[in-house]
Backbone as a ProteinNet text record, in pm:
[ID]
protein_1_A
[PRIMARY]
XXXXXXXXXXXXXXXXXXXXXXXXXXXXXXXXXXXXXXXXXXXXXXXXXXXXXXXXXX
[TERTIARY]
9599.8	9594.9	9718.2	9707.5	9822.6	9892.1	10021.8	10128.8	10123.7	10121.2	10138.7	10268.8	10293.2	10427.8	10475.1	10392	10448.2	10412.2	10500.4	10482	10394.8	10339.7	10264.9	10333.5	10459.5	10567.6	10569.4	10599.3	10628.2	10472.2	10384.1	10242	10221.4	10258.4	10234.4	10331.1	10460.1	10559.5	10492.7	10443.5	10373.6	10270.1	10188.8	10077.5	10128.8	10235.3	10310.9	10327	10410.9	10444.5	10331.6	10222.6	10104	10052	10055.3	10011.5	10127.8	10250.3	10345.5	10327.6	10244.9	10224.1	10230.4	10294.1	10305.5	10158.3	10138.7	10022.2	10006.5	9885.9	9846	9897.9	9883.7	9914	10070.8	10154.1	10295.2	10326.6	10276.3	10308.5	10284.3	10169.5	10137	10230.8	10258.9	10365.3	10507.1	10543.8	10670.4	10688.1	10569.1	10574.7	10496.9	10461.8	10397	10299.5	10190.2	10061.3	9937.2	9825.7	9704.4	9643.8	9562.7	9489.5	9397.3	9334.7	9239.4	9308.8	9438.5	9497.6	9546.6	9590.6	9628.1	9503.3	9391	9251	9237.2	9248.5	9213.4	9305.9	9418	9524	9493.4	9456.1	9423.6	9314.8	9204.8	9105.3	9136.6	9231.7	9248.5	9356.9	9461.1	9580.6	9583	9479.2	9508.8	9511.8	9611.1	9621.9	9701.8	9744.2	9814.2	9956.3	10022.4	10154.1	10213.1	10329.1	10381	10342.6	10348.7	10326.2	10154.2	10082.6	9933.3	9911.5	9982.4	9947	10017.9	10104.8	10145.8	10040.5	9999.2	9887.8	9758.9	9749.1	9615.7	9635.8	9757.7	9785.8	9756.4	9794	9779.6	9635.7
8887.6	8966.5	9057.2	9188	9269.7	9238.3	9246.3	9204.6	9304.6	9319.6	9434.7	9472	9608.7	9664.4	9625.3	9617.6	9590	9455.7	9393.9	9263	9288.7	9187.4	9195.1	9251.5	9205	9266.2	9412.8	9456.1	9604	9686.1	9619.5	9694.5	9702.8	9579.7	9600.1	9687.3	9697.2	9803.6	9936.8	9984.2	10112.9	10128.6	10035.9	10044.4	10066.9	10018.1	10020.2	10155.6	10217.4	10360.2	10456.7	10414.1	10494	10484.9	10366.2	10342.3	10420.1	10445.3	10508.7	10650.3	10709.8	10854.1	10935.3	10862.2	10935	10956.7	11061.6	11103.9	11028.7	11007.2	10913.6	10998.2	11139.1	11200.5	11190.6	11199.9	11176	11045.3	10945	10821.1	10790.4	10843.8	10815.2	10889.7	11007.2	11074.8	11003.8	10941.8	10886.3	10763.5	10692	10537.7	10558.2	10679.3	10671.3	10615.2	10616.9	10552.9	10626.5	10601.2	10694.2	10649.8	10749.4	10738.3	10629.1	10592.4	10496.7	10341.8	10336.4	10215.8	10202.6	10322.9	10305.5	10273.7	10311.2	10273.9	10124.4	10075.7	9953.4	9850.2	9890.9	9803.7	9806.9	9909.3	9928.7	9846.8	9857.5	9767	9598.7	9585.1	9435	9379.4	9471.4	9436.5	9476.4	9543.1	9619.4	9530.6	9545	9454.5	9338.8	9299.3	9199.2	9184.6	9066.7	9074.1	8991.7	8990	8932.8	8778.3	8720.3	8558.8	8546.5	8645.4	8632.6	8654.1	8756.2	8799	8676.2	8614.6	8489.2	8378.9	8358.6	8248	8291.3	8431.8	8475.4	8442.3	8446.7	8436.7	8298.9	8189	8055.6	8026.6
9910.7	10029.5	10046.3	10082.1	10087.7	10227	10212.6	10336.4	10424.5	10541	10617.9	10644.7	10661.1	10654.6	10804.8	10901.1	11041.1	11100.8	11163.1	11232.3	11355.2	11417.6	11526.1	11646.4	11646.8	11742.1	11747.1	11606.8	11579.7	11637.7	11592.7	11629.7	11797.7	11863.3	11996.7	12045.6	12010.6	12060.6	12035.7	11920.2	11902.9	11997.3	12018.7	12136.8	12272.5	12287.6	12440.2	12446.6	12324.2	12322.6	12373	12306.9	12332.8	12482.6	12523.2	12678.8	12774.7	12727.8	12813.7	12809.9	12711	12734.4	12581	12485.6	12356.3	12306	12237.2	12170.4	12031.6	11995.1	11864.8	11746.6	11753.2	11628.9	11595.3	11718.2	11705.6	11655.9	11714	11682.2	11528.9	11486.3	11339.6	11251.1	11281.5	11197.8	11212.3	11328.2	11329.4	11265.9	11255.2	11206.5	11056.6	11015.2	10858	10855.5	10946.7	10937.4	10952.7	10925.4	10940.9	11096.4	11140.8	11261.1	11251.9	11146.4	11130.6	11170.6	11089.5	11108.8	11257.6	11336.5	11458.2	11554.2	11549.8	11623.2	11579.3	11463.6	11419.4	11485.6	11494.7	11560.1	11717.2	11769	11906	11941.6	11861.3	11885	11884.6	11805	11768.4	11872.5	11902.9	11971.4	12120.7	12152.7	12285.3	12394.1	12501.6	12611.1	12562.1	12468.1	12408.4	12447.7	12465.9	12453	12325	12304.6	12187.6	12168.5	12264.7	12264.4	12234	12294.7	12267.3	12113.9	12053.5	11905.5	11823.1	11872.1	11781.6	11793.3	11912.6	11929	11840.4	11836.6	11754.2	11633.4	11565.8	11417.7	11383.9	11473.4	11472.2	11474.7
[MASK]
++++++++++++++++++++++++++++++++++++++++++++++++++++++++++

């Protein structure tokens, strides 16, 4: 299985940037990822905090 470039903490930080008002296209360009990846993360990690994501991994 391919290892992710981003940790759960980084993913949640990127999603928090979006919640703060950054546009999806700008975030994808800044972090070098696709729109599909962003929306997949959003569906999986939306509303989570870092401890929640660590609990999900276990």
